[in-house]
Each structure stands twice: as structure tokens, then as C-alpha cells.
N, C-alpha and C positions, 0 to 999 in steps of 0.2 A: 652795699651798705649793711653794716652789722649793728645789732642792737645789744645793749647790756641785758642782764638778766631781769632787772627791774623794768627796763623798757619793754621787754617782751610780756611781762606780766601786766604791765599798764595797757599795752595793745590789746591783750586778751580781755581785760576787764572792760575796756571801752567797746569792744565788739559785743560782749554780753550785755552791757547796758543799752547799746543801740538796738540789738535784736530784741531785748526785753520791752523796750519802749515802743518799737514797731509793733510787736505782737500785742501789746497792751491796747493799742488802737484798733486792732483787728478783732477784738472780742465782740461777738455779735449776740451771744447769749451766755447766761450764767453757766459757768462750769460745775459739773458734778463729779464726784469720785469715779463714776463709771466711765468718764471720758478720759482716755489715756493722753498723756502729754506728748507733744510731737518731738521734742528734743530733750535729752538729758546730758548735761555738762557734768563730768566727774573730775574732781581735782584731787590730786595727791600732793600733800604739802608735808615736807619733811623738816622738822625743826630740831633735829638732833645735832645742832651746830649753832653758830652765832647768828642765824637768820630766824630764830624763833619769833622774836618780836615782829619782824616783817611778815611772817606767816600769819600771826594773829591779826595784824592789820589787814592783810589781804582778805581774810575771812570777814572782817568787819566791812570791808569794801564790797564783798559779795552780798552781805546782809542789806546793803542800801538797795540793791536791786531785788533780791529774793526771788523765789521760785514764783511762777505765775501759771495760769491754766494752760500754757503751751510750753513751758520750760521748767525742767527740774534742775535745781543746782545741788549737787551732793559733793561733800568734801570728806577726805580721809586725812587726819592730821596725825602726826607722830611728833611727840615732845621728848626732850632729853631730861632724864632725872638729875642731871649735874649742871643745868643751865642756870646762870645767874640773871638771865633776862626775863624771868617770869612776870607776866602781867597779871597783877592780882585780881582785877575784875573778871579775868577768864578762868580763875581757879587755878589751883596748884597741882593739877593732874600731870602725870608723866608717862602715861601709856599711849597706845594708839586708839583713836576713836573715829567713828564715822557719823556724819551729820547730815541731815537734810536741811538746806538753808531756807529760811523764810525771811520775809521782809521785816527789818527791824527798825 
């Protein structure tokens, strides 16, 4: 069985949401900055093509879950200076940026 690119991304997001939900129920004490997180998921998203709009929407999906005391979500985004699919609320930046994802 083969999956499309969007199907694979959807499966990864479902996995992250499931793990985040499970780990949220397992919190027994308040987390502090001194406590390292057990997992870090790093995403590289390249929007130097017609997939820029999908890339931004994927980041928005990650923000639904956000990082928690057990999981870091980190993204590196690359946008095209020539893309017509700029999403205004995301700003009109065109370089490569790295971000720590929090719940939005």
C-alpha cells in the first residue's frame, strides 16, 4: 500500500497528536525548565515551490498540539522569494527560519 505525500504528513501529524495526548495524561508533576524533554520531533519543510501554502498549514496543525513537558516540536521552514501563495497572516518573509512550536 502506498500513501501520497499529504497522506504521509497526515499520518505523522496523527501520530504526534496521539503521543502528545497520551503524554499529557501521564504528567504527574509540574514540569520545570530543568527537566529535559523525552522526545524532540524536528521537521524540515521546504516551501520553495507550489507547496508553500501546505507547508504553512502543516505548521498551523502542529500548533494545535504544541510542545509539552515531554515533547519538543521544532520546525525549520524555507520559503521562496518568488512564490505567489504567500499567506499574509504568516508574514511576508522569504528566508529560512527555525521555530520552537508552542500550542496556539
